[in-house]
BALOBA-1460 file (C-alpha; in Angstrom, 3 decimals):
// residues 257
<rec num="1" residu="m" x="-14.329" y="1.642" z="-10.956"/>
<rec num="2" residu="n" x="-17.763" y="0.064" z="-11.188"/>
<rec num="3" residu="s" x="-18.772" y="1.126" z="-7.368"/>
<rec num="4" residu="l" x="-21.365" y="-1.970" z="-7.010"/>
<rec num="5" residu="s" x="-18.583" y="-4.589" z="-7.126"/>
<rec num="6" residu="p" x="-18.029" y="-6.254" z="-4.373"/>
<rec num="7" residu="k" x="-15.069" y="-5.851" z="-2.517"/>
<rec num="8" residu="v" x="-12.356" y="-8.808" z="-2.998"/>
<rec num="9" residu="v" x="-9.174" y="-7.137" z="-1.342"/>
<rec num="10" residu="e" x="-9.582" y="-5.263" z="1.680"/>
<rec num="11" residu="i" x="-6.342" y="-4.151" z="3.585"/>
<rec num="12" residu="k" x="-7.478" y="-3.113" z="7.362"/>
<rec num="13" residu="n" x="-4.856" y="-1.166" z="9.606"/>
<rec num="14" residu="l" x="-1.717" y="-2.989" z="8.501"/>
<rec num="15" residu="n" x="1.522" y="-2.804" z="9.560"/>
<rec num="16" residu="v" x="4.018" y="-4.833" z="7.844"/>
<rec num="17" residu="g" x="7.925" y="-4.709" z="8.383"/>
<rec num="18" residu="y" x="10.909" y="-6.969" z="9.635"/>
<rec num="19" residu="f" x="12.076" y="-7.901" z="12.800"/>
<rec num="20" residu="h" x="8.851" y="-6.177" z="14.689"/>
<rec num="21" residu="l" x="10.267" y="-2.927" z="12.856"/>
<rec num="22" residu="p" x="7.438" y="-1.494" z="11.023"/>
<rec num="23" residu="i" x="8.095" y="-0.056" z="7.109"/>
<rec num="24" residu="l" x="4.194" y="0.875" z="6.348"/>
<rec num="25" residu="k" x="2.001" y="1.517" z="9.250"/>
<rec num="26" residu="n" x="-1.783" y="2.209" z="8.781"/>
<rec num="27" residu="v" x="-2.383" y="0.510" z="5.869"/>
<rec num="28" residu="n" x="-6.164" y="0.518" z="4.927"/>
<rec num="29" residu="f" x="-7.599" y="0.057" z="1.284"/>
<rec num="30" residu="s" x="-9.561" y="-2.037" z="-0.439"/>
<rec num="31" residu="v" x="-10.439" y="-2.975" z="-4.562"/>
<rec num="32" residu="n" x="-13.548" y="-3.994" z="-6.616"/>
<rec num="33" residu="r" x="-14.240" y="-7.046" z="-8.181"/>
<rec num="34" residu="g" x="-12.707" y="-6.263" z="-11.819"/>
<rec num="35" residu="d" x="-10.899" y="-3.378" z="-11.134"/>
<rec num="36" residu="c" x="-6.947" y="-2.586" z="-11.307"/>
<rec num="37" residu="l" x="-5.677" y="-1.027" z="-8.676"/>
<rec num="38" residu="a" x="-1.793" y="0.279" z="-8.842"/>
<rec num="39" residu="i" x="0.434" y="0.117" z="-6.067"/>
<rec num="40" residu="l" x="3.268" y="3.660" z="-6.315"/>
<rec num="41" residu="g" x="5.476" y="5.407" z="-4.492"/>
<rec num="42" residu="s" x="9.628" y="6.265" z="-4.941"/>
<rec num="43" residu="s" x="11.886" y="3.011" z="-4.180"/>
<rec num="44" residu="g" x="12.369" y="2.090" z="-0.414"/>
<rec num="45" residu="c" x="8.632" y="3.450" z="0.883"/>
<rec num="46" residu="g" x="7.894" y="-0.066" z="1.315"/>
<rec num="47" residu="k" x="5.875" y="-1.293" z="-2.429"/>
<rec num="48" residu="s" x="6.814" y="-4.759" z="-2.449"/>
<rec num="49" residu="t" x="7.147" y="-5.528" z="1.386"/>
<rec num="50" residu="l" x="3.243" y="-4.850" z="1.217"/>
<rec num="51" residu="m" x="2.926" y="-6.959" z="-1.811"/>
<rec num="52" residu="k" x="4.878" y="-9.750" z="0.104"/>
<rec num="53" residu="s" x="2.269" y="-9.099" z="3.020"/>
<rec num="54" residu="l" x="-0.953" y="-9.291" z="-0.013"/>
<rec num="55" residu="i" x="0.508" y="-12.562" z="-1.621"/>
<rec num="56" residu="g" x="1.338" y="-14.972" z="1.595"/>
<rec num="57" residu="l" x="5.197" y="-14.333" z="2.214"/>
<rec num="58" residu="l" x="5.652" y="-11.776" z="4.933"/>
<rec num="59" residu="r" x="3.253" y="-12.026" z="8.272"/>
<rec num="60" residu="p" x="2.020" y="-8.663" z="9.271"/>
<rec num="61" residu="l" x="3.136" y="-7.374" z="12.140"/>
<rec num="62" residu="q" x="-0.124" y="-5.860" z="12.832"/>
<rec num="63" residu="g" x="-3.995" y="-5.383" z="11.030"/>
<rec num="64" residu="e" x="-5.917" y="-8.047" z="8.347"/>
<rec num="65" residu="v" x="-5.122" y="-8.725" z="4.630"/>
<rec num="66" residu="v" x="-8.873" y="-10.387" z="3.231"/>
<rec num="67" residu="l" x="-8.902" y="-11.802" z="0.208"/>
<rec num="68" residu="c" x="-12.004" y="-13.270" z="-2.070"/>
<rec num="69" residu="n" x="-13.639" y="-12.643" z="1.458"/>
<rec num="70" residu="e" x="-11.335" y="-14.844" z="3.372"/>
<rec num="71" residu="l" x="-8.801" y="-13.364" z="5.893"/>
<rec num="72" residu="l" x="-5.183" y="-14.323" z="5.188"/>
<rec num="73" residu="w" x="-3.162" y="-14.899" z="7.684"/>
<rec num="74" residu="k" x="-6.192" y="-15.946" z="10.288"/>
<rec num="75" residu="g" x="-4.726" y="-17.131" z="13.652"/>
<rec num="76" residu="g" x="-1.722" y="-16.645" z="13.545"/>
<rec num="77" residu="k" x="-2.037" y="-19.813" z="10.838"/>
<rec num="78" residu="d" x="-0.060" y="-20.031" z="7.161"/>
<rec num="79" residu="p" x="-2.355" y="-19.378" z="4.915"/>
<rec num="80" residu="s" x="-4.749" y="-21.927" z="3.571"/>
<rec num="81" residu="p" x="-3.600" y="-23.087" z="-0.163"/>
<rec num="82" residu="q" x="-6.960" y="-23.119" z="-1.206"/>
<rec num="83" residu="l" x="-6.930" y="-19.674" z="-0.713"/>
<rec num="84" residu="l" x="-3.520" y="-19.220" z="-2.407"/>
<rec num="85" residu="h" x="-5.512" y="-20.521" z="-5.274"/>
<rec num="86" residu="k" x="-7.512" y="-18.097" z="-5.864"/>
<rec num="87" residu="l" x="-4.409" y="-15.728" z="-6.462"/>
<rec num="88" residu="g" x="-2.166" y="-15.386" z="-9.007"/>
<rec num="89" residu="v" x="1.680" y="-13.751" z="-9.460"/>
<rec num="90" residu="l" x="3.436" y="-12.504" z="-11.984"/>
<rec num="91" residu="y" x="6.943" y="-11.749" z="-10.463"/>
<rec num="92" residu="q" x="9.347" y="-9.225" z="-12.012"/>
<rec num="93" residu="s" x="11.699" y="-11.471" z="-14.109"/>
<rec num="94" residu="g" x="8.856" y="-13.665" z="-14.871"/>
<rec num="95" residu="a" x="10.410" y="-16.453" z="-12.600"/>
<rec num="96" residu="l" x="10.793" y="-19.164" z="-15.581"/>
<rec num="97" residu="w" x="12.024" y="-22.267" z="-14.510"/>
<rec num="98" residu="s" x="15.070" y="-22.336" z="-17.285"/>
<rec num="99" residu="s" x="15.365" y="-26.203" z="-17.381"/>
<rec num="100" residu="m" x="11.807" y="-26.410" z="-18.322"/>
<rec num="101" residu="n" x="10.165" y="-25.686" z="-21.602"/>
<rec num="102" residu="v" x="7.240" y="-23.068" z="-21.630"/>
<rec num="103" residu="l" x="4.379" y="-25.813" z="-21.504"/>
<rec num="104" residu="d" x="6.034" y="-27.938" z="-18.498"/>
<rec num="105" residu="n" x="6.505" y="-24.341" z="-16.730"/>
<rec num="106" residu="v" x="2.742" y="-23.559" z="-17.162"/>
<rec num="107" residu="s" x="1.888" y="-27.471" z="-16.211"/>
<rec num="108" residu="l" x="4.321" y="-27.674" z="-12.771"/>
<rec num="109" residu="p" x="2.168" y="-26.230" z="-10.416"/>
<rec num="110" residu="l" x="-1.069" y="-27.531" z="-11.703"/>
<rec num="111" residu="q" x="1.142" y="-31.310" z="-11.383"/>
<rec num="112" residu="m" x="2.272" y="-30.451" z="-7.559"/>
<rec num="113" residu="f" x="-0.903" y="-29.362" z="-6.610"/>
<rec num="114" residu="t" x="-3.937" y="-31.207" z="-8.890"/>
<rec num="115" residu="r" x="-4.674" y="-34.718" z="-9.423"/>
<rec num="116" residu="l" x="-5.274" y="-34.176" z="-12.831"/>
<rec num="117" residu="s" x="-4.294" y="-36.089" z="-15.646"/>
<rec num="118" residu="k" x="-0.886" y="-35.411" z="-17.805"/>
<rec num="119" residu="f" x="-3.228" y="-35.200" z="-20.767"/>
<rec num="120" residu="e" x="-5.627" y="-32.545" z="-18.627"/>
<rec num="121" residu="i" x="-2.880" y="-30.582" z="-17.226"/>
<rec num="122" residu="r" x="-0.905" y="-30.471" z="-20.639"/>
<rec num="123" residu="e" x="-4.832" y="-29.209" z="-22.314"/>
<rec num="124" residu="i" x="-4.748" y="-26.967" z="-19.681"/>
<rec num="125" residu="a" x="-1.646" y="-25.684" z="-19.831"/>
<rec num="126" residu="r" x="-1.226" y="-24.609" z="-23.519"/>
<rec num="127" residu="y" x="-5.108" y="-23.031" z="-23.360"/>
<rec num="128" residu="k" x="-3.826" y="-20.337" z="-20.616"/>
<rec num="129" residu="l" x="-1.008" y="-20.087" z="-23.341"/>
<rec num="130" residu="s" x="-3.543" y="-19.281" z="-26.056"/>
<rec num="131" residu="l" x="-5.003" y="-16.609" z="-23.568"/>
<rec num="132" residu="v" x="-1.882" y="-14.488" z="-23.428"/>
<rec num="133" residu="g" x="-1.084" y="-15.390" z="-27.289"/>
<rec num="134" residu="l" x="1.645" y="-17.838" z="-26.839"/>
<rec num="135" residu="n" x="0.289" y="-20.871" z="-29.485"/>
<rec num="136" residu="g" x="2.956" y="-22.449" z="-30.809"/>
<rec num="137" residu="c" x="5.504" y="-22.007" z="-28.367"/>
<rec num="138" residu="e" x="5.241" y="-24.670" z="-25.966"/>
<rec num="139" residu="t" x="8.021" y="-26.418" z="-26.873"/>
<rec num="140" residu="l" x="10.987" y="-23.358" z="-26.639"/>
<rec num="141" residu="f" x="13.071" y="-22.187" z="-23.591"/>
<rec num="142" residu="p" x="13.265" y="-19.425" z="-21.441"/>
<rec num="143" residu="s" x="16.164" y="-18.612" z="-23.093"/>
<rec num="144" residu="e" x="14.346" y="-18.367" z="-26.568"/>
<rec num="145" residu="l" x="12.205" y="-16.091" z="-25.695"/>
<rec num="146" residu="s" x="12.103" y="-12.706" z="-25.319"/>
<rec num="147" residu="g" x="11.794" y="-9.776" z="-22.593"/>
<rec num="148" residu="g" x="8.079" y="-9.914" z="-23.337"/>
<rec num="149" residu="m" x="7.321" y="-13.331" z="-24.270"/>
<rec num="150" residu="k" x="8.937" y="-14.479" z="-20.839"/>
<rec num="151" residu="k" x="6.304" y="-12.383" z="-18.831"/>
<rec num="152" residu="r" x="3.207" y="-13.631" z="-21.085"/>
<rec num="153" residu="a" x="4.448" y="-16.695" z="-19.905"/>
<rec num="154" residu="g" x="4.665" y="-16.098" z="-16.390"/>
<rec num="155" residu="l" x="1.639" y="-14.672" z="-16.263"/>
<rec num="156" residu="a" x="-0.249" y="-17.758" z="-18.061"/>
<rec num="157" residu="r" x="1.462" y="-19.649" z="-15.413"/>
<rec num="158" residu="a" x="-0.548" y="-17.602" z="-12.790"/>
<rec num="159" residu="l" x="-2.825" y="-18.079" z="-14.628"/>
<rec num="160" residu="s" x="-3.251" y="-21.582" z="-14.483"/>
<rec num="161" residu="f" x="-5.397" y="-22.197" z="-11.277"/>
<rec num="162" residu="d" x="-8.433" y="-19.286" z="-12.673"/>
<rec num="163" residu="p" x="-7.338" y="-17.225" z="-9.798"/>
<rec num="164" residu="e" x="-9.705" y="-14.068" z="-9.358"/>
<rec num="165" residu="i" x="-7.149" y="-11.821" z="-8.438"/>
<rec num="166" residu="l" x="-3.119" y="-11.305" z="-9.763"/>
<rec num="167" residu="f" x="-0.609" y="-9.943" z="-8.511"/>
<rec num="168" residu="f" x="1.882" y="-7.979" z="-10.579"/>
<rec num="169" residu="d" x="5.000" y="-7.094" z="-9.291"/>
<rec num="170" residu="e" x="6.602" y="-4.611" z="-11.790"/>
<rec num="171" residu="p" x="5.257" y="-6.225" z="-14.698"/>
<rec num="172" residu="s" x="6.800" y="-3.749" z="-17.893"/>
<rec num="173" residu="a" x="10.366" y="-3.877" z="-16.086"/>
<rec num="174" residu="g" x="12.636" y="-4.028" z="-18.746"/>
<rec num="175" residu="l" x="10.335" y="-4.474" z="-21.194"/>
<rec num="176" residu="d" x="10.785" y="-1.553" z="-23.956"/>
<rec num="177" residu="p" x="8.289" y="0.287" z="-25.167"/>
<rec num="178" residu="v" x="6.198" y="-1.861" z="-27.754"/>
<rec num="179" residu="s" x="6.402" y="-4.902" z="-25.840"/>
<rec num="180" residu="a" x="4.741" y="-3.111" z="-22.916"/>
<rec num="181" residu="g" x="2.062" y="-1.580" z="-24.248"/>
<rec num="182" residu="k" x="1.416" y="-4.931" z="-25.578"/>
<rec num="183" residu="l" x="1.186" y="-6.440" z="-22.062"/>
<rec num="184" residu="d" x="-0.752" y="-3.443" z="-20.603"/>
<rec num="185" residu="e" x="-3.097" y="-3.872" z="-23.894"/>
<rec num="186" residu="l" x="-3.669" y="-8.381" z="-22.504"/>
<rec num="187" residu="i" x="-4.080" y="-7.280" z="-18.566"/>
<rec num="188" residu="l" x="-7.498" y="-4.777" z="-20.248"/>
<rec num="189" residu="s" x="-8.160" y="-7.571" z="-22.041"/>
<rec num="190" residu="l" x="-7.736" y="-10.168" z="-19.413"/>
<rec num="191" residu="k" x="-9.724" y="-7.745" z="-17.197"/>
<rec num="192" residu="e" x="-12.308" y="-6.697" z="-19.087"/>
<rec num="193" residu="n" x="-13.161" y="-10.625" z="-20.889"/>
<rec num="194" residu="l" x="-12.170" y="-12.989" z="-17.717"/>
<rec num="195" residu="g" x="-13.520" y="-10.101" z="-14.715"/>
<rec num="196" residu="l" x="-10.408" y="-10.900" z="-13.489"/>
<rec num="197" residu="t" x="-8.735" y="-8.059" z="-10.444"/>
<rec num="198" residu="f" x="-5.401" y="-6.766" z="-10.744"/>
<rec num="199" residu="v" x="-2.695" y="-5.537" z="-7.940"/>
<rec num="200" residu="v" x="-0.166" y="-3.790" z="-9.689"/>
<rec num="201" residu="v" x="3.236" y="-2.397" z="-8.119"/>
<rec num="202" residu="t" x="4.662" y="-0.222" z="-10.927"/>
<rec num="203" residu="h" x="6.333" y="2.987" z="-11.849"/>
<rec num="204" residu="e" x="5.767" y="3.241" z="-15.373"/>
<rec num="205" residu="l" x="3.850" y="6.329" z="-16.772"/>
<rec num="206" residu="n" x="2.462" y="4.686" z="-19.643"/>
<rec num="207" residu="s" x="1.026" y="1.591" z="-17.456"/>
<rec num="208" residu="i" x="-0.384" y="3.201" z="-15.067"/>
<rec num="209" residu="f" x="-2.173" y="6.075" z="-16.680"/>
<rec num="210" residu="t" x="-3.870" y="2.957" z="-19.518"/>
<rec num="211" residu="i" x="-4.599" y="0.141" z="-17.029"/>
<rec num="212" residu="a" x="-5.251" y="1.253" z="-13.615"/>
<rec num="213" residu="d" x="-8.724" y="2.103" z="-11.908"/>
<rec num="214" residu="d" x="-7.347" y="3.244" z="-9.240"/>
<rec num="215" residu="a" x="-4.536" y="3.587" z="-7.521"/>
<rec num="216" residu="i" x="-2.484" y="4.644" z="-3.944"/>
<rec num="217" residu="f" x="0.742" y="6.452" z="-3.348"/>
<rec num="218" residu="l" x="3.105" y="4.988" z="-0.333"/>
<rec num="219" residu="g" x="4.693" y="7.912" z="1.545"/>
<rec num="220" residu="g" x="8.251" y="7.257" z="2.479"/>
<rec num="221" residu="k" x="7.972" y="10.502" z="4.824"/>
<rec num="222" residu="n" x="4.975" y="9.052" z="6.320"/>
<rec num="223" residu="s" x="5.130" y="5.256" z="6.443"/>
<rec num="224" residu="t" x="1.972" y="5.225" z="5.330"/>
<rec num="225" residu="i" x="-0.906" y="5.702" z="1.979"/>
<rec num="226" residu="l" x="-0.032" y="9.563" z="1.219"/>
<rec num="227" residu="d" x="-3.164" y="9.032" z="-0.962"/>
<rec num="228" residu="r" x="-5.780" y="7.571" z="-3.402"/>
<rec num="229" residu="g" x="-7.078" y="8.053" z="-6.189"/>
<rec num="230" residu="n" x="-7.686" y="7.540" z="-10.166"/>
<rec num="231" residu="p" x="-3.952" y="8.395" z="-11.598"/>
<rec num="232" residu="h" x="-5.376" y="10.864" z="-13.914"/>
<rec num="233" residu="f" x="-7.248" y="12.338" z="-11.108"/>
<rec num="234" residu="l" x="-4.488" y="12.569" z="-8.816"/>
<rec num="235" residu="s" x="-1.786" y="13.598" z="-11.144"/>
<rec num="236" residu="e" x="-3.464" y="16.701" z="-11.666"/>
<rec num="237" residu="n" x="-5.430" y="16.952" z="-7.977"/>
<rec num="238" residu="s" x="-3.646" y="15.523" z="-5.540"/>
<rec num="239" residu="e" x="-2.728" y="17.930" z="-2.638"/>
<rec num="240" residu="h" x="0.873" y="16.485" z="-2.378"/>
<rec num="241" residu="l" x="3.171" y="17.203" z="-4.297"/>
<rec num="242" residu="e" x="4.689" y="14.308" z="-4.003"/>
<rec num="243" residu="v" x="2.238" y="12.544" z="-5.769"/>
<rec num="244" residu="r" x="1.766" y="14.972" z="-8.686"/>
<rec num="245" residu="s" x="5.414" y="14.889" z="-8.922"/>
<rec num="246" residu="f" x="5.440" y="11.697" z="-9.085"/>
<rec num="247" residu="l" x="2.618" y="10.670" z="-12.375"/>
<rec num="248" residu="d" x="3.690" y="14.483" z="-14.216"/>
<rec num="249" residu="r" x="6.795" y="14.793" z="-15.156"/>
<rec num="250" residu="k" x="6.391" y="18.699" z="-15.535"/>
<rec num="251" residu="n" x="5.739" y="19.096" z="-12.035"/>
<rec num="252" residu="l" x="8.796" y="17.030" z="-11.391"/>
<rec num="253" residu="v" x="10.934" y="19.139" z="-13.465"/>
<rec num="254" residu="n" x="9.164" y="22.599" z="-11.869"/>
<rec num="255" residu="s" x="9.592" y="21.034" z="-8.301"/>
<rec num="256" residu="l" x="13.354" y="20.958" z="-9.175"/>
<rec num="257" residu="n" x="13.760" y="24.501" z="-10.390"/>
């Protein structure tokens, strides 16, 4: 992790939940430009709820979300489109429109939110598809794509506005080990070559140890961050058995015996 990089994500004293009932309390962390932060924790600990608040879908109960040095939820107002365009989101299923081919799926955000010509939009979409290794797949429909290709197409669409931060929700879910490994390689390539910052919700150990520079572990009982650090360090040195067990299957087996 490059400690000299400016912070592009700053979460301050954040409480998130539903109907005024907090699921997570007093959450504080930051992410440096060009780093990948993994959000970890057992099922039901609030990972997806936290992600919704970070991408502008769920207003926090308390605290601040600062992205690219700008407050996401400013003065009780919804996030500005200008700031949201600095974010890219890859949903777990890819969330592609089944009635549109790959090129149209990637073109859609640009058609909706820019005044670019049809030619310009399609050229940008083709370039984004080339970045994720889907050259020649423009006319295919989602039903014709493998699981890994769907994720790549969703990633190409997430890149349509040249975002500074990419948010991923379980990017390797449903993929075979080979496809998951290729997606991890793609994430590392984009991080290195484009300087993108990633925030990833995941439980896949191989991905965690491959792509994450830093990690926060949400503790279900404590409703906040239980531990933070590089996953390799946490797997051996965390003071919390819950964290070590999550990151090391041997610890998990020992804890059950």
